[in-house]
N, C-alpha and C positions, 0 to 999 in steps of 0.2 A: 701201478697195481703190483704188490710184493706178496707172495702165497708161500706157506709152508705146511707140513704135515700136522696132523692134529696131536695135541699135546695137553697135560694137565692144565687146568685153569688156576690152580692155586697160585696167587701172588700176580696174577695177570696184569693188574693196573700197575706196573711197576714205576711209573714216572708221571708227574703231573706238572704241567706248567701253569702256574697261576699267574695269569697276564694281565689280571685285572686289580685295581687298587683295593678293591673290597672283596671279602670272601665268596660272596655269591653262592651259586649252585652247590659247590663241594661241601658247603657246611650245612646242608640240609640234611634232615633226618631220612631214614629209610622207610618211613611209615608208609609212603606210597599212597596217600589220600588222593591226590590228583584232582584239582580243581576244575569243577564242571561249567563254572560260568566264565564264559570267554573274556568279559569285560572285567573281570576281577582276578586275572591270572598273568600279571606282570609282575617283572622282577629281574634280578641277576639270574642267569643260567649257566648251565655246564654243559659243554660239548664234548663228548667223548669220541676218540677216533684212535687209529693205529698209531705207531710212532712215527713221528715226521721226519721221514727220511729225505724229503725234498726241501725243508727249511722254510716251509710257506707258512707256519702258525703265526709267527711274530708279526708278519705283515697283514695278515688277515685280520688277526684279533686287534691290532692297532686301529685299523680301519673302522671296526665296529665300535670299540671302546670309545674312541674319540667322539663318535656321533651319539653314543648312548651311554653316558656316564652314571645315570642311574640303573642301568639295566646291563652291566658289564657282563662279559662272557669270560669263564673260566674254562681252560682246555685241559682235559685229562688225557694223557698219552697211555694207550695200551702198549703191549709188546709190538715186534715187526712181524709177529706169526699170525697169518691170517685167520687160521682155525682157532688159536687162542683168542683172537679178538671175539669171534663169533661165540664162543663158549662163556666168554666174559659177560658179554651182552645178555646171553640167555640167563645166566646166573643173577643177574641183577634184575631183569624183568620177572623172572620167577618169585624174587622177593619183593616186588613192586616198590622198588627203590626210587624215590622222588628225586634222588640226586643225580640222576642221569637225564637231562631235560632234552637235549638234541644228540642223536647217535648217528655215526657214519655206518652206513651199512653197504656191504658189498652188493654188487647189482643181483648176485645169485641168492643173497639171504631174503629179500623182499617178500617173495612169497610166502616163505616159512614164517616171518615175524607177523605178517599181516594176517595170515591165517590163524594164528595164535592169540591175536587180540592185542600184542604188544604195541602197535604202533597206531597213532591217530589218523583216521583217513582224512586226507585234504579235501573236504567238501563243505558246503554250508559255511559256517562260521570261520572254518579253516581252510577255505579254498585258497589254491596257489595258482596264480597265473601261469601258463605255459607257452603263451605266445613268444615265438623266436628260439625256443629251445628245439635241439635236434630231436626229432621225433624218435628215434632209436632209443634216446635215454630217458625220454617220458614213458616209452613203453616198457623199459626195464624197472621203472619206479611204480608200476601199476600192476595192480592185483585184482583179478575178477571184476575188471572195468572201472576200479576205483584208484585214484592217485594216492599213494601212502607216503611218498618221499619227493624231496626236491633234488633233482640230477644235481650234482656237484661238480664232479669231473668225469669225463669219459676215458676210454682207452680202447685202442686196437693194435693188434700185432702188426709190426712193420718188419720188413727185409733190410736188413745193414748189410751192404755189400762193400767189397774194396773195388772202388770204381778205377783205381789205377791199375789193377790186374783184369778187371771185368767191366769194359766200358759200358756195355749194354745189359741190364739185369735181366735175369732169366723170368719168364712168365710161367713155366711149367715145371714140374718136378724133373722130367727127363733133360731139360735145357740146363737145369741147375747141376745135376748130376754129372751132364758132359763138360760143365765148366770147372767141374773140380780139379781137372788136369792143369787148370792155371795157377794152382796153388803153388807157392814156393816151398822149397825144402823145409819140412819141418812144420808145415801149417796144415791144420785139419780143414775140411771143406764146410761142413754145416754143423751147426748146433743150434738148439733151442734150450728148454727147461724140461728135463727128463729124470729128475730125482722123484722120488716117490712122495708126491705132495700135491697140493692143488694145481700148482703150474703144470704138472703132468696132465691133468684133465683138461686144461687149457689147450695143450699142444695136441692131445689126442682128438680132442673135439675138432680142432682146427683141420686136422689131417682127415677125418671122417667128413666134415662138412664139405671140405674141399674136393672131395671125390664124390660127391653126391648123396652121401649117407647122412643118417640122423641118428641120434641115441635114444630119445623119448619122443613120441608123437605129441601133436599140439594140445592134447589132453592133460598133459604133465604126469600121466599116469602108466601109459602104456609103452613098454620098451619096443624099440624098433632097431636095434643095433646089429642083429643077425642077419646080416644083408651082405650081397657081394659088394655093394659099393662102401660099406663101413669096413669090410675086411681090407679092400683095395687101398683105403685111407691108412689103416694101421700098418699095412704091408711096407709101406713108405718108410715109416718110422723104424720098424723092426728090421727092414733089409738094409738100412743105413747102419746099422751096428753089425750086421752080418758081413755086409760088402765094403765098409769101410769108411763111407762117405759121411758118416757120422762118427767122429772119434769116441773111442772107449771111454774116455774121462767124461765125456759128456752125461753118463749115467749118473753122475752125482750133481749136475748143474741144476742150480736154481736161477733166479735173475741176475743175481750179482755175480755168481761165478762165471756165467756164460757172457756177461758184459766185460769182465776183466780178461777173459780169453781173447774176445774179439778185439778190446782196447790195446792189448799187448802185442797184437799182431799174430794171434796164434789161429785166426780163423779167417776163411775167406767170405762165408755167409754166417749171418746170425738173425735168429727170430727173437724179437724182443720189443718192449714197449717204448712209447715216445720218450720216457725220461732218460732214456740211454743217450739220447742225441747230445744234451748238454754236456754229460761226461765226456763222451768222444771228442767233442768239440773244445772243450775248456780245461779238463784236466791236465795238470802239469805233466803226469806220466803217460799221457796218452800217444800212442805210436802211430794212430791212424788219423791225425788232424789233417783235414784237408785231403785225405786219401778214401773217404768212404761216401757212399751214397745211400739214399733211402727208397725203397719200392714196396710196392703191394706183395703180400705174401704170394708165392707161386703155387698152383694147384695141379690136379690131374692132368687137365687139357687146356687150362687157361689160368688167369689170376684165381688165387685162392680164397678162402673165406675166413676171415678172421673171427676169433672168439670175441665177443663184446665184453670189454672191461669197463671198470670205472666203479665210482661210488656215488651213493646218495644220502642226503641228510634227512633224518626223520624225527618226528616228535614222539617221544616215550608216551605212551598211554598214562604213565604214572607221574608225569611231570607237573608241578605245582604252578608252573609259569608258563602256560602253553601259548598264551598270546604273543608273549615276547619270543618264544621260540618259533613261533609262525614268521614273526618279522625277520628273524635271524635267517629263517630259510630263503625269505624272499631276497634278502641281502645277498646270499650265497649266489644266487642266480643273477645278480646284478652285473651289469657290463664292467664296472669298476672293479668288483671281486673276481670276476672270470678272466679279465686280463691280468690280473695280479697271479691267479693260479698259474697261468701260461709263462709270464715273464720271469716270475720269481721261482717257480717250481718246474717248469717245463711239463705242466700237467695238461692234459687234453681238455679244453674247455668244453661246455655243453651248449653255449650260446653260439647260434650259426654265424652270426655276422662275425665273429672273431676270425673265422677262416678265410675271409676275403679281405680283411684290413690289410692294405698295402704295407703299413709299416710292421705288422707282425708277421705278415709272409717274408718281408724282407730279412727279418730276423730268424725266423723258423721255415725255411723253405719248404720242409717237409709237409707243412699244414695241408696243401691241396691233396697230397697222398693220402694223410690221415684221415681227412675228411670222407674221401671215397672208401677207405677201409671201415669207417665207422657206419656210413650209410649202408655199405654192404655186409657188415658183421652179423654173425648168428649167435644168439644167446647161447649159453650153456644151459642144459635142461631146466626149464622153469616148472619146478615142482616144488611141492611143500615139504618134501622129504629129501631136499637135495643132499644133506651129509651123508646120508645111506648111498646115493647114487654117486656121488664123487669118489666115495670110498671103494665102491666096487670097481670103478674105472682106475682109480690109481692103482689098486692092488694088482689086477689083472693085465693091465697094459704094461706095468713095471715088470711083472713076471716074463712077458712075452719080449719085451726089450732086453731082457738078460739072457734070453734063449732057453729060458727053462719050460716054456710051454708055447704052443702054437697060437696064431692069431685066431684061428678058428674056435680053439677052446676058450681063449680068452674072451671073445665076443657072446660065447654060449654062456659062460660064467656071468658075464655083466648082466646078459638078458635075465637070467634066473635071479639074480640078485635084485634086480630092480622089479621084477614081478613079485617077489617076498616083501619087499619095501612097500609096494603099494597095497598089497593085501594086508599088511600088518599094521 
């Protein structure tokens, strides 16, 4: 899961990979009629997703297209900017574009898109089996008691640590800070993703949840961040920059910058996603091959709470080939596809059985740790006005990390901004 700050949507679908022999969905008009007869809505489809940084598209599309020569899928890639991906989808939904059949949605977008009628509810003629899927991923694809998307891949934050320097990983923040003295000369202690973008919301939410706080109540509308617990969580991050256990350069880090720092031997601890494992283990320039371990995130008094990440595939309400799209969703959740996501892209599967598969665990020894992280993960605020919530978090937490405002002021500002969003 890779996130960045909000940017203009112009020219967002910058690249398309036409992996089908026929033109398929991308050649359809944007009239947005949307077939209403499930028995008459088959044909080639277009699958829209963010930039394929994991290299999974060729393998997945080949599996589908070889088995469906008359209903091939064309993949359209957006940018690698999560907020731009969101805005591109909204733009096409608003024009009722039939050219977007299946869309990949971040777990935080499901409620918003479902509430606005952009997605086909997966019930009745479009019912999707969920047996065997991780419950957390199904819940993330559900809004108001109805499933709206097929979980595709999950994600959970992990602690990467230098096991050659720290044989036993820390389980609390205090233990990790104490371990900072084990860093060698010129090495920073800990980093996550602290640039002003969606990744900062992820890291802030993890810190808040790991201290026992929350951001928004279960109703998705009432803010509850102005609490002592939430402040203790943010204090961990803000004090990191003040006291030096988070290096100053980390204020610019997104996923890739933080990965590069750990991979080059500049960090003792790193919070990042599972995709990093393959890079650390296999990249030719990795200086930490065989020297790192993977553990659950630490928290205030024990293991912390990861933010639930991942993506789900949904059928656009304006697709003309909804039945084929539904079959594609079922394929996405198949054992063959789920193992491909893991083996090719190091992406966290949503099928529970993959986490206990001996062959996969031998290849990806962090799977049991990741499973625990996903099972205990806390979603970012589930709310139909998420973009305004995350913007408030990003702006105010970033200002606090810079030392320009206090944690107390930051949480009060976030509380007020969420109240305004809920009322507007």
